[in-house]
NUBAZA-855931 format. One record per residue (C-alpha): residue in one letter; x, y, z. Coordinates in nm, 3 decimals. Example, Ala and Ser with C-alpha at 12.3 -4.5 7.8 and 13.67 -1.06 7.14 Angstrom:
site resn: A&xx: 1.230&yy: -0.450&zz: 0.780 $
site resn: S&xx: 1.367&yy: -0.106&zz: 0.714 $
END
This chain:
site resn: M&xx: 1.856&yy: 0.961&zz: 0.815 $
site resn: F&xx: 1.666&yy: 0.972&zz: 0.535 $
site resn: R&xx: 1.314&yy: 1.042&zz: 0.533 $
site resn: F&xx: 1.056&yy: 1.019&zz: 0.238 $
site resn: F&xx: 0.752&yy: 1.304&zz: 0.291 $
site resn: S&xx: 0.544&yy: 1.544&zz: 0.135 $
site resn: L&xx: 0.713&yy: 1.926&zz: 0.176 $
site resn: Q&xx: 0.319&yy: 1.975&zz: 0.315 $
site resn: E&xx: 0.370&yy: 1.809&zz: 0.605 $
site resn: L&xx: 0.632&yy: 2.074&zz: 0.740 $
site resn: F&xx: 0.362&yy: 2.360&zz: 0.731 $
site resn: V&xx: 0.092&yy: 2.220&zz: 0.996 $
site resn: G&xx: 0.001&yy: 2.573&zz: 1.140 $
site resn: G&xx: 0.060&yy: 2.747&zz: 0.800 $
site resn: T&xx: -0.185&yy: 2.943&zz: 0.529 $
site resn: D&xx: -0.270&yy: 2.728&zz: 0.171 $
site resn: S&xx: -0.096&yy: 3.015&zz: 0.024 $
site resn: S&xx: 0.236&yy: 3.004&zz: 0.190 $
site resn: V&xx: 0.229&yy: 2.587&zz: 0.190 $
site resn: Q&xx: 0.185&yy: 2.604&zz: -0.205 $
site resn: T&xx: 0.443&yy: 2.923&zz: -0.216 $
site resn: T&xx: 0.684&yy: 2.737&zz: -0.048 $
site resn: Q&xx: 0.651&yy: 2.377&zz: -0.203 $
site resn: W&xx: 0.654&yy: 2.560&zz: -0.571 $
site resn: T&xx: 0.976&yy: 2.745&zz: -0.492 $
site resn: M&xx: 1.138&yy: 2.433&zz: -0.325 $
site resn: A&xx: 1.056&yy: 2.270&zz: -0.656 $
site resn: E&xx: 1.226&yy: 2.494&zz: -0.871 $
site resn: I&xx: 1.543&yy: 2.532&zz: -0.669 $
site resn: I&xx: 1.547&yy: 2.145&zz: -0.671 $
site resn: N&xx: 1.532&yy: 2.129&zz: -1.063 $
site resn: K&xx: 1.813&yy: 2.402&zz: -1.061 $
site resn: P&xx: 2.105&yy: 2.265&zz: -0.871 $
site resn: D&xx: 2.322&yy: 2.601&zz: -0.931 $
site resn: V&xx: 2.052&yy: 2.793&zz: -0.776 $
site resn: L&xx: 2.027&yy: 2.562&zz: -0.455 $
site resn: E&xx: 2.432&yy: 2.568&zz: -0.464 $
site resn: R&xx: 2.442&yy: 2.957&zz: -0.494 $
site resn: L&xx: 2.172&yy: 2.994&zz: -0.203 $
site resn: R&xx: 2.319&yy: 2.765&zz: 0.017 $
site resn: E&xx: 2.665&yy: 2.940&zz: -0.024 $
site resn: E&xx: 2.516&yy: 3.312&zz: 0.075 $
site resn: I&xx: 2.343&yy: 3.161&zz: 0.382 $
site resn: D&xx: 2.639&yy: 2.961&zz: 0.513 $
site resn: S&xx: 2.842&yy: 3.288&zz: 0.427 $
site resn: I&xx: 2.623&yy: 3.515&zz: 0.581 $
site resn: V&xx: 2.440&yy: 3.314&zz: 0.876 $
site resn: G&xx: 2.729&yy: 3.065&zz: 0.960 $
site resn: K&xx: 2.686&yy: 2.689&zz: 1.030 $
site resn: S&xx: 2.637&yy: 2.732&zz: 1.391 $
site resn: R&xx: 2.247&yy: 2.848&zz: 1.387 $
site resn: L&xx: 1.920&yy: 2.851&zz: 1.193 $
site resn: I&xx: 1.856&yy: 3.122&zz: 0.962 $
site resn: Q&xx: 1.582&yy: 3.327&zz: 1.107 $
site resn: E&xx: 1.386&yy: 3.596&zz: 0.995 $
site resn: T&xx: 1.557&yy: 3.921&zz: 1.081 $
site resn: D&xx: 1.870&yy: 3.762&zz: 0.868 $
site resn: I&xx: 1.624&yy: 3.790&zz: 0.548 $
site resn: S&xx: 1.706&yy: 4.114&zz: 0.484 $
site resn: K&xx: 2.070&yy: 4.070&zz: 0.459 $
site resn: L&xx: 2.024&yy: 3.755&zz: 0.214 $
site resn: P&xx: 1.975&yy: 3.922&zz: -0.138 $
site resn: Y&xx: 1.949&yy: 3.618&zz: -0.313 $
site resn: L&xx: 1.730&yy: 3.423&zz: -0.106 $
site resn: Q&xx: 1.494&yy: 3.721&zz: -0.154 $
site resn: A&xx: 1.556&yy: 3.704&zz: -0.532 $
site resn: V&xx: 1.499&yy: 3.310&zz: -0.500 $
site resn: V&xx: 1.154&yy: 3.406&zz: -0.330 $
site resn: K&xx: 1.050&yy: 3.687&zz: -0.594 $
site resn: E&xx: 1.110&yy: 3.432&zz: -0.869 $
site resn: G&xx: 0.893&yy: 3.190&zz: -0.697 $
site resn: L&xx: 0.599&yy: 3.409&zz: -0.665 $
site resn: R&xx: 0.638&yy: 3.532&zz: -0.982 $
site resn: L&xx: 0.603&yy: 3.235&zz: -1.181 $
site resn: H&xx: 0.374&yy: 3.069&zz: -0.897 $
site resn: P&xx: 0.140&yy: 3.363&zz: -0.779 $
site resn: P&xx: -0.047&yy: 3.253&zz: -0.452 $
site resn: F&xx: -0.353&yy: 3.389&zz: -0.635 $
site resn: P&xx: -0.340&yy: 3.363&zz: -0.992 $
site resn: L&xx: -0.669&yy: 3.552&zz: -1.074 $
site resn: L&xx: -0.708&yy: 3.908&zz: -0.953 $
site resn: T&xx: -1.037&yy: 4.097&zz: -0.901 $
site resn: R&xx: -1.135&yy: 4.426&zz: -0.890 $
site resn: K&xx: -1.497&yy: 4.594&zz: -0.906 $
site resn: F&xx: -1.576&yy: 4.943&zz: -1.037 $
site resn: Q&xx: -1.702&yy: 5.154&zz: -0.815 $
site resn: E&xx: -1.867&yy: 5.400&zz: -1.060 $
site resn: T&xx: -1.895&yy: 5.423&zz: -1.429 $
site resn: C&xx: -1.548&yy: 5.529&zz: -1.675 $
site resn: D&xx: -1.409&yy: 5.474&zz: -2.015 $
site resn: V&xx: -1.047&yy: 5.319&zz: -2.021 $
site resn: K&xx: -0.882&yy: 5.363&zz: -2.351 $
site resn: G&xx: -1.176&yy: 5.349&zz: -2.564 $
site resn: F&xx: -1.386&yy: 5.108&zz: -2.355 $
site resn: H&xx: -1.745&yy: 5.170&zz: -2.172 $
site resn: I&xx: -1.726&yy: 5.030&zz: -1.833 $
site resn: P&xx: -2.036&yy: 5.073&zz: -1.638 $
site resn: E&xx: -2.074&yy: 5.064&zz: -1.253 $
site resn: K&xx: -2.024&yy: 4.749&zz: -1.046 $
site resn: T&xx: -1.814&yy: 4.586&zz: -1.343 $
site resn: T&xx: -1.602&yy: 4.342&zz: -1.198 $
site resn: L&xx: -1.225&yy: 4.324&zz: -1.352 $
site resn: V&xx: -1.049&yy: 3.999&zz: -1.335 $
site resn: I&xx: -0.693&yy: 4.044&zz: -1.365 $
site resn: N&xx: -0.508&yy: 3.756&zz: -1.470 $
site resn: A&xx: -0.175&yy: 3.765&zz: -1.292 $
site resn: Y&xx: -0.010&yy: 3.463&zz: -1.390 $
site resn: A&xx: -0.041&yy: 3.552&zz: -1.769 $
site resn: V&xx: 0.089&yy: 3.900&zz: -1.662 $
site resn: M&xx: 0.409&yy: 3.794&zz: -1.505 $
site resn: R&xx: 0.502&yy: 3.539&zz: -1.770 $
site resn: N&xx: 0.432&yy: 3.804&zz: -2.022 $
site resn: P&xx: 0.738&yy: 3.779&zz: -2.277 $
site resn: D&xx: 0.688&yy: 4.146&zz: -2.354 $
site resn: S&xx: 0.752&yy: 4.197&zz: -2.023 $
site resn: W&xx: 1.016&yy: 3.926&zz: -1.909 $
site resn: E&xx: 1.319&yy: 3.796&zz: -2.069 $
site resn: D&xx: 1.296&yy: 3.408&zz: -2.068 $
site resn: P&xx: 0.928&yy: 3.419&zz: -1.885 $
site resn: N&xx: 0.891&yy: 3.099&zz: -1.818 $
site resn: E&xx: 1.243&yy: 2.998&zz: -1.641 $
site resn: F&xx: 1.316&yy: 2.998&zz: -1.330 $
site resn: K&xx: 1.590&yy: 3.292&zz: -1.295 $
site resn: P&xx: 1.611&yy: 3.441&zz: -0.939 $
site resn: E&xx: 1.920&yy: 3.657&zz: -1.113 $
site resn: R&xx: 1.657&yy: 3.904&zz: -1.252 $
site resn: F&xx: 1.583&yy: 4.037&zz: -0.906 $
site resn: L&xx: 1.899&yy: 4.103&zz: -0.820 $
site resn: I&xx: 1.959&yy: 4.514&zz: -0.806 $
site resn: S&xx: 2.313&yy: 4.499&zz: -0.900 $
site resn: S&xx: 2.231&yy: 4.348&zz: -1.229 $
site resn: R&xx: 1.943&yy: 4.601&zz: -1.320 $
site resn: S&xx: 1.941&yy: 4.990&zz: -1.352 $
site resn: R&xx: 1.772&yy: 5.204&zz: -1.119 $
site resn: Q&xx: 1.574&yy: 5.335&zz: -1.471 $
site resn: D&xx: 1.480&yy: 4.949&zz: -1.556 $
site resn: D&xx: 1.380&yy: 4.911&zz: -1.169 $
site resn: E&xx: 1.143&yy: 5.224&zz: -1.195 $
site resn: R&xx: 1.058&yy: 5.136&zz: -1.553 $
site resn: E&xx: 0.923&yy: 4.776&zz: -1.391 $
site resn: Q&xx: 0.748&yy: 4.923&zz: -1.111 $
site resn: A&xx: 0.563&yy: 5.145&zz: -1.319 $
site resn: A&xx: 0.430&yy: 4.913&zz: -1.542 $
site resn: L&xx: 0.321&yy: 4.708&zz: -1.287 $
site resn: K&xx: 0.435&yy: 4.345&zz: -1.435 $
site resn: Y&xx: 0.515&yy: 4.203&zz: -1.119 $
site resn: I&xx: 0.188&yy: 4.162&zz: -0.903 $
site resn: P&xx: 0.200&yy: 3.843&zz: -0.728 $
site resn: F&xx: 0.015&yy: 4.045&zz: -0.424 $
site resn: G&xx: -0.181&yy: 4.276&zz: -0.654 $
site resn: G&xx: -0.050&yy: 4.597&zz: -0.669 $
site resn: G&xx: -0.136&yy: 4.979&zz: -0.595 $
site resn: R&xx: -0.335&yy: 5.099&zz: -0.303 $
site resn: R&xx: -0.528&yy: 4.751&zz: -0.317 $
site resn: G&xx: -0.238&yy: 4.542&zz: -0.268 $
site resn: C&xx: -0.233&yy: 4.256&zz: -0.022 $
site resn: P&xx: -0.133&yy: 4.440&zz: 0.311 $
site resn: G&xx: 0.055&yy: 4.094&zz: 0.387 $
site resn: S&xx: 0.291&yy: 4.078&zz: 0.179 $
site resn: S&xx: 0.579&yy: 4.156&zz: 0.338 $
site resn: L&xx: 0.519&yy: 3.903&zz: 0.588 $
site resn: A&xx: 0.425&yy: 3.643&zz: 0.329 $
site resn: S&xx: 0.759&yy: 3.703&zz: 0.170 $
site resn: V&xx: 0.977&yy: 3.705&zz: 0.500 $
site resn: S&xx: 0.771&yy: 3.393&zz: 0.636 $
site resn: V&xx: 0.833&yy: 3.175&zz: 0.299 $
site resn: G&xx: 1.186&yy: 3.285&zz: 0.274 $
site resn: T&xx: 1.273&yy: 3.182&zz: 0.616 $
site resn: A&xx: 1.111&yy: 2.810&zz: 0.567 $
site resn: V&xx: 1.294&yy: 2.817&zz: 0.221 $
site resn: G&xx: 1.602&yy: 2.930&zz: 0.405 $
site resn: V&xx: 1.603&yy: 2.645&zz: 0.663 $
site resn: M&xx: 1.538&yy: 2.355&zz: 0.459 $
site resn: V&xx: 1.835&yy: 2.506&zz: 0.204 $
site resn: Q&xx: 2.018&yy: 2.509&zz: 0.486 $
site resn: C&xx: 1.981&yy: 2.211&zz: 0.653 $
site resn: F&xx: 1.925&yy: 1.935&zz: 0.368 $
site resn: D&xx: 2.019&yy: 1.784&zz: 0.052 $
site resn: W&xx: 1.745&yy: 1.744&zz: -0.135 $
site resn: R&xx: 1.700&yy: 1.412&zz: -0.388 $
site resn: I&xx: 1.383&yy: 1.350&zz: -0.591 $
site resn: K&xx: 1.306&yy: 1.014&zz: -0.761 $
site resn: G&xx: 1.392&yy: 1.072&zz: -1.125 $
site resn: G&xx: 1.615&yy: 1.375&zz: -1.091 $
site resn: K&xx: 1.363&yy: 1.630&zz: -1.193 $
site resn: V&xx: 1.040&yy: 1.720&zz: -1.023 $
site resn: N&xx: 0.698&yy: 1.743&zz: -1.234 $
site resn: M&xx: 0.561&yy: 2.085&zz: -1.269 $
site resn: E&xx: 0.253&yy: 1.999&zz: -1.418 $
site resn: E&xx: -0.006&yy: 2.229&zz: -1.246 $
site resn: I&xx: -0.382&yy: 2.224&zz: -1.178 $
site resn: F&xx: -0.602&yy: 2.525&zz: -1.068 $
site resn: E&xx: -0.786&yy: 2.439&zz: -0.733 $
site resn: G&xx: -1.006&yy: 2.687&zz: -0.542 $
site resn: L&xx: -0.815&yy: 3.019&zz: -0.554 $
site resn: S&xx: -0.477&yy: 2.873&zz: -0.646 $
site resn: L&xx: -0.246&yy: 2.669&zz: -0.806 $
site resn: T&xx: -0.155&yy: 2.317&zz: -0.709 $
site resn: M&xx: 0.084&yy: 2.045&zz: -0.792 $
site resn: V&xx: -0.084&yy: 1.783&zz: -0.991 $
site resn: H&xx: 0.187&yy: 1.547&zz: -0.851 $
site resn: P&xx: 0.243&yy: 1.661&zz: -0.450 $
site resn: L&xx: 0.629&yy: 1.715&zz: -0.440 $
site resn: K&xx: 0.785&yy: 1.435&zz: -0.261 $
site resn: C&xx: 1.144&yy: 1.459&zz: -0.191 $
site resn: T&xx: 1.397&yy: 1.236&zz: 0.016 $
site resn: A&xx: 1.582&yy: 1.517&zz: 0.268 $
site resn: V&xx: 1.936&yy: 1.406&zz: 0.361 $
site resn: P&xx: 2.038&yy: 1.603&zz: 0.661 $
site resn: R&xx: 2.359&yy: 1.810&zz: 0.612 $
site resn: T&xx: 2.652&yy: 1.834&zz: 0.896 $
site resn: M&xx: 2.586&yy: 2.121&zz: 1.109 $
site resn: P&xx: 2.649&yy: 2.141&zz: 1.456 $
site resn: F&xx: 2.275&yy: 2.220&zz: 1.564 $
site resn: L&xx: 2.170&yy: 1.939&zz: 1.410 $
END
């Protein structure tokens, strides 16, 4: 059976940031059939076809984790991060008065061509540990170039929970359905609304159930 719907309908009880992140990530996956196929192969291999993917499976699915990380890199839940200086200080020759508000453009940081190869391309493979050296990984962390949840001691305490919940939602949708989009490609035009980046044209898909014993 076919159904035409908005992905936002799937997350009645979810938070807006998780909904937006899941929607953006699914849009990127639908636009990249090779990513969808590789992700599905991993899920079928590790989870199997007799049950739904669960949160406890996420740690065993490195490519799914990479897909979620790449979705968060390109479409951070909060593209602008703010901090306030508690005292006067000097940073690289700039005098910063007490109580100055600092606005960090996380969106621009994570698309900086000096830090990322093909920064505007959806490439989950960049987050696979096996494709990078330990030195490169440590250098990335030191540079703080990946900050979808902020960084340091003020980073979001819910980052792990968010990654797992989004990963589970994306995993279930990839596991259970084939996805079709009118015109063949998702329109990725974005607009800043409130505190998040949203789609100008909400993602609407045709979901074709796969042949699974539990469906």
